[in-house]
C-alpha positions as CSV (number, residue, x, y, z in Angstrom):
1,X,0.1,0.1,0.1
2,X,1.8,3.4,-0.9
3,X,1.0,6.3,-3.1
4,X,3.4,9.1,-3.3
5,X,4.1,12.6,-4.6
6,X,6.9,15.6,-3.7
7,X,5.3,18.5,-3.9
8,X,7.5,20.7,-1.4
9,X,6.3,24.1,-2.7
10,X,3.2,24.8,-0.9
11,X,3.5,24.0,2.6
12,X,1.0,26.1,4.7
13,X,2.7,25.0,7.9
14,X,6.3,24.5,7.7
15,X,6.9,24.3,11.5
16,X,4.4,21.3,12.3
17,X,4.4,18.2,10.1
18,X,1.4,16.5,12.0
19,X,-1.2,18.5,13.9
20,X,-4.0,16.4,15.0
21,X,-6.6,16.9,17.9
22,X,-9.3,14.5,19.4
23,X,-9.1,11.8,16.7
24,X,-11.9,9.6,16.9
25,X,-12.4,6.3,14.7
26,X,-15.5,3.8,15.4
27,X,-16.2,0.6,13.8
28,X,-19.8,0.1,15.1
29,X,-19.8,0.5,18.7
30,X,-16.2,0.1,19.0
31,X,-13.7,3.3,19.2
32,X,-10.7,2.1,17.7
33,X,-9.3,5.6,18.5
34,X,-10.7,7.6,20.9
35,X,-9.2,11.4,21.3
36,X,-5.6,10.9,19.6
37,X,-3.8,14.1,20.1
38,X,-0.2,14.1,18.2
39,X,2.1,16.9,17.0
40,X,5.1,16.3,14.9
41,X,7.6,18.8,14.4
42,X,8.7,18.9,10.6
43,X,12.1,17.5,10.0
44,X,12.2,14.5,12.5
45,X,11.7,11.2,13.1
46,X,8.4,10.5,15.1
47,X,7.6,7.1,16.9
48,X,4.6,5.5,17.5
49,X,4.1,2.6,19.8
50,X,1.8,0.7,21.5
51,X,0.5,-3.0,21.7
52,X,-1.2,-4.8,19.2
53,X,-4.6,-3.4,18.6
54,X,-3.8,-0.2,20.3
55,X,-5.1,1.7,17.2
56,X,-1.8,3.2,15.7
57,X,-2.5,1.7,12.0
58,X,-5.9,3.2,12.3
59,X,-4.4,6.5,13.3
60,X,-2.0,6.7,10.6
61,X,-4.7,5.5,8.0
62,X,-6.6,8.8,9.0
63,X,-4.1,11.1,9.1
64,X,-3.2,9.5,5.1
65,X,-6.6,10.1,4.4
66,X,-6.9,6.4,3.7
67,X,-9.9,6.4,6.4
68,X,-12.5,9.0,7.4
69,X,-12.3,10.9,10.5
70,X,-15.2,10.4,12.7
71,X,-14.2,13.4,15.4
72,X,-11.7,15.5,16.0
73,X,-9.2,17.0,13.2
74,X,-5.7,16.5,11.7
75,X,-3.5,18.8,9.5
76,X,-0.9,17.8,7.5
77,X,1.5,20.8,7.0
78,X,-1.3,23.1,7.7
79,X,-3.8,21.2,5.3
80,X,-7.2,19.9,6.9
81,X,-6.7,16.1,6.3
82,X,-10.4,15.8,5.6
83,X,-11.0,19.0,3.5
84,X,-8.1,19.1,1.6
85,X,-7.3,15.5,1.1
86,X,-6.2,15.4,-2.6
87,X,-3.6,17.9,-1.8
88,X,-2.5,16.2,1.5
89,X,-1.7,13.1,-0.9
90,X,0.7,15.3,-2.9
91,X,2.7,15.8,0.6
92,X,3.0,12.4,1.8
93,X,4.1,8.7,1.2
94,X,2.8,5.6,2.8
95,X,4.5,2.5,3.3
96,X,2.2,-0.6,4.9
97,X,3.3,-3.5,6.9
98,X,2.8,-5.5,3.4
99,X,4.7,-5.3,0.2
100,X,2.3,-4.2,-2.6
101,X,4.2,-4.7,-5.8
102,X,3.3,-6.7,-8.6
103,X,5.1,-10.1,-8.2
104,X,4.5,-10.5,-11.7
105,X,6.9,-8.2,-12.7
106,X,10.8,-7.6,-12.0
107,X,11.9,-5.0,-9.3
108,X,13.2,-2.5,-12.5
109,X,9.8,-3.1,-14.3
110,X,7.8,-2.2,-10.9
111,X,9.8,0.9,-9.8
112,X,9.9,2.2,-13.7
113,X,6.1,2.0,-13.6
114,X,5.6,3.4,-10.4
115,X,7.9,6.4,-11.7
116,X,5.9,6.9,-14.8
117,X,2.6,6.8,-12.8
118,X,4.1,9.6,-11.0
119,X,4.9,11.8,-14.2
120,X,8.3,11.1,-14.5
121,X,9.7,10.6,-18.3
122,X,11.1,7.2,-19.3
123,X,14.7,8.0,-19.0
124,X,14.1,10.1,-15.8
125,X,12.3,6.8,-14.7
126,X,15.0,4.5,-15.5
127,X,17.5,6.3,-13.7
128,X,15.8,7.0,-10.8
129,X,14.8,3.1,-10.4
130,X,18.5,2.6,-11.2
131,X,19.6,4.7,-8.3
132,X,16.8,3.3,-5.8
133,X,18.0,-0.3,-6.5
134,X,21.3,0.5,-5.3
135,X,20.2,2.3,-2.2
136,X,18.5,-0.7,-1.3
137,X,20.8,-3.0,-2.4
138,X,18.9,-4.7,-5.0
139,X,20.7,-3.7,-7.9
140,X,21.7,-7.6,-8.5
141,X,18.2,-8.6,-8.6
142,X,17.0,-6.3,-10.5
143,X,16.0,-8.2,-13.3
144,X,14.9,-11.2,-11.2
145,X,11.2,-12.1,-10.9
146,X,10.1,-11.0,-7.4
147,X,8.2,-14.4,-6.5
148,X,11.8,-15.5,-6.2
149,X,12.7,-12.6,-3.6
150,X,12.9,-13.3,0.3
151,X,10.4,-11.1,2.4
152,X,13.3,-8.7,3.5
153,X,13.9,-7.8,0.0
154,X,9.9,-7.2,-0.9
155,X,10.3,-5.2,2.1
156,X,13.3,-2.9,0.6
157,X,11.3,-2.8,-2.7
158,X,8.3,-1.5,-1.3
159,X,10.2,1.3,0.8
160,X,11.9,2.2,-2.5
161,X,8.9,2.4,-4.8
162,X,7.5,4.9,-1.9
163,X,10.2,6.7,-2.5
164,X,10.6,7.6,-5.9
165,X,9.6,11.1,-5.4
166,X,10.9,11.7,-2.0
167,X,8.0,13.5,0.0
168,X,7.8,15.8,2.7
169,X,6.0,13.3,4.8
170,X,6.8,9.8,5.0
171,X,4.6,7.3,7.1
172,X,6.4,4.1,7.6
173,X,4.1,1.8,9.3
174,X,6.0,-1.5,11.1
175,X,8.9,-1.0,7.9
176,X,11.4,-3.5,9.3
177,X,8.6,-6.3,10.3
178,X,10.4,-9.8,9.3
179,X,13.7,-8.1,8.5
180,X,16.7,-9.7,9.7
181,X,19.0,-7.5,12.0
182,X,21.3,-6.9,8.8
183,X,18.7,-5.7,6.5
184,X,17.2,-3.7,9.5
185,X,20.3,-1.7,9.9
186,X,20.2,-1.0,6.5
187,X,16.5,0.2,6.5
188,X,17.7,2.4,9.8
189,X,20.4,4.1,8.0
190,X,17.9,4.8,5.0
191,X,15.2,6.4,7.2
192,X,17.4,8.5,8.5
193,X,19.0,9.4,5.4
194,X,15.3,10.5,4.6
195,X,15.2,13.3,7.2
196,X,19.0,14.4,6.4
197,X,17.2,15.3,3.1
198,X,14.5,17.0,4.4
199,X,11.7,14.9,4.6
200,X,9.6,14.2,8.2
201,X,9.2,10.4,9.2
202,X,6.2,9.0,11.1
203,X,7.1,5.7,11.9
204,X,5.4,2.8,13.8
205,X,7.1,-0.3,15.0
206,X,6.6,-3.1,17.6
207,X,10.4,-3.0,17.9
208,X,10.8,-1.1,20.6
209,X,15.0,-0.7,19.9
210,X,13.9,0.7,16.7
211,X,12.4,3.4,18.6
212,X,14.5,3.8,20.9
213,X,17.6,4.2,18.2
214,X,15.3,6.2,15.7
215,X,12.8,8.3,17.0
216,X,13.1,12.0,18.3
217,X,9.9,11.8,20.0
218,X,7.7,9.1,20.8
219,X,3.9,8.7,21.4
220,X,2.7,5.8,22.9
221,X,-1.1,4.6,22.5
222,X,-3.2,2.2,24.5
223,X,-6.8,1.6,23.9
224,X,-7.0,4.0,21.2
225,X,-5.3,7.1,23.3
226,X,-2.0,8.5,23.5
227,X,-1.2,7.6,27.0
228,X,2.4,9.1,27.1
229,X,4.6,11.2,24.9
230,X,7.8,13.0,24.7
231,X,11.3,12.3,24.0
232,X,13.0,8.7,24.9
233,X,14.7,9.6,28.0
234,X,11.6,11.8,29.0
235,X,9.4,8.7,28.9
236,X,12.5,6.4,30.5
237,X,12.1,9.2,33.5
238,X,8.5,8.1,34.2
239,X,9.4,5.0,35.8
240,X,12.3,5.9,37.8
241,X,15.9,6.8,38.0
242,X,19.2,4.9,36.9
243,X,20.0,1.9,39.4
244,X,22.8,0.4,40.5
245,X,23.7,-3.0,40.6
246,X,26.2,-4.7,42.4
247,X,27.1,-8.1,43.2
248,X,28.8,-9.0,46.6
249,X,31.8,-11.9,46.4
250,X,30.9,-13.0,50.2
251,X,27.4,-13.3,51.4
252,X,28.8,-12.5,54.8
253,X,29.1,-9.1,53.9
254,X,26.3,-8.5,52.2
255,X,24.1,-6.7,54.9
256,X,27.2,-4.4,55.8
257,X,27.8,-3.5,52.1
258,X,24.3,-2.6,52.0
259,X,24.6,-0.5,54.8
260,X,27.1,1.5,53.0
261,X,25.7,1.8,49.7
262,X,22.3,3.3,51.4
263,X,24.5,5.7,53.5
264,X,26.4,6.7,50.5
265,X,23.7,7.1,48.1
266,X,21.2,8.3,50.4
267,X,18.5,5.6,49.6
268,X,16.7,2.3,49.9
269,X,18.7,-0.7,48.4
270,X,17.2,-3.9,48.2
271,X,18.7,-7.4,48.0
272,X,18.4,-9.8,45.3
273,X,16.6,-13.3,46.0
274,X,19.6,-15.3,45.7
275,X,21.2,-12.7,48.7
276,X,24.1,-11.8,46.1
277,X,23.2,-8.7,44.4
278,X,22.1,-5.1,45.9
279,X,20.3,-3.1,43.9
280,X,19.7,0.6,44.4
281,X,18.0,3.9,42.8
282,X,21.1,6.5,41.9
283,X,20.4,9.8,40.7
284,X,24.2,10.9,40.8
285,X,27.0,8.9,38.9
286,X,29.5,10.6,40.2
287,X,29.1,9.0,43.6
288,X,29.8,5.4,42.6
289,X,33.5,6.4,43.1
290,X,32.8,7.7,46.6
291,X,30.8,4.2,47.1
292,X,33.9,2.5,45.9
293,X,36.1,4.1,48.4
294,X,33.5,3.4,51.1
295,X,33.4,-0.1,50.5
296,X,37.6,-1.0,49.9
297,X,38.0,0.7,53.4
298,X,35.3,-1.8,54.6
299,X,37.2,-4.4,53.2
300,X,34.3,-5.6,50.9
301,X,35.2,-7.1,47.6
302,X,32.5,-7.1,44.4
303,X,32.3,-9.2,42.0
304,X,30.7,-7.1,39.6
305,X,29.3,-3.6,39.2
306,X,27.0,-1.7,36.5
307,X,24.7,1.7,36.2
308,X,21.7,0.7,34.4
309,X,19.0,2.9,33.1
310,X,15.7,2.3,32.7
311,X,14.9,0.2,29.1
312,X,12.3,1.8,26.7
313,X,10.9,-2.2,27.0
314,X,10.6,-1.2,30.5
315,X,8.4,2.1,29.8
316,X,6.6,0.4,27.4
317,X,5.4,-2.5,29.7
318,X,4.7,0.1,32.6
319,X,2.6,2.0,30.7
320,X,0.6,-0.3,28.6
321,X,0.7,-3.6,30.3
322,X,0.0,-6.7,28.5
323,X,-0.7,-6.8,25.0
324,X,-4.0,-7.6,23.4
325,X,-5.3,-8.6,20.2
326,X,-3.5,-8.4,16.9
327,X,-4.0,-5.1,15.6
328,X,-4.5,-6.3,11.6
329,X,-7.0,-8.8,12.6
330,X,-8.9,-6.1,15.1
331,X,-9.2,-3.6,12.3
332,X,-10.4,-6.2,9.6
333,X,-13.0,-7.5,12.1
334,X,-13.8,-4.1,13.0
335,X,-14.1,-3.0,9.5
336,X,-16.1,-5.6,8.5
337,X,-19.0,-4.2,11.0
338,X,-18.5,-0.7,9.6
């Protein structure tokens, strides 16, 4: 699923790529999206996270004019997504979770057809297709039928097709689903290049590592609502501070070590169930040096010590709890009710 265009000359609002307020989408009596607010600054990568069925894909479809908005409003570079849908479509690219290329054609033929549909001449279409095949490491497979492609190769070709004309705003709905780590890293580099080239990327993903590595800001959606929003570090701070994890060599020293940790860090530590690790919240990493001096004075030997920040995984689980039903199945079922 994709359509693309590249009109960057008529942006009414150059500060915000997306401004959505109170977005609602209902399927029957069910609110798949229930009052979502989003503000995506131009020139950034904005991540949208949430459990399966949270409403991420439905939100993207409304912003991209693929679904009607039942309530609320959405603007793309200042244009109302409902009232100015044709203009909005000239400013965006949408790449979905599944490849929409024609399997009866080669990679080169697919890209040239998309380019011609977008108004490029034959020579320009061929030149652009060759460039994209090189960019996505597909030049050696350019003349192979798509039925011989792996899942990762198809995903790369689908993204390449959506970037024939690089638009101001690119929606990527789980773009690296099913890719191996090497190919995923290649896609990450491409996504960063897109932003360096002047585009804004709105990314949904199930990979928390991906959001952590790419996104400038993140919105967490659960049960159709935005339940948290901010920079990655801001979200991590929601569930606590950095922690110190220290393993004591002798079990007999554990209580003494704990008393020293609590006194130096000014915090209340815990001892792990096996009785060898001390875990304590820590607001100032510089105090670790003072702690080591005190432990040495007490002749307490350590086998390991580490400072750990909260992970995005912990933030995600803390905010959303357990996952719900598959969003793809959920949306299909609900759309059938509409």
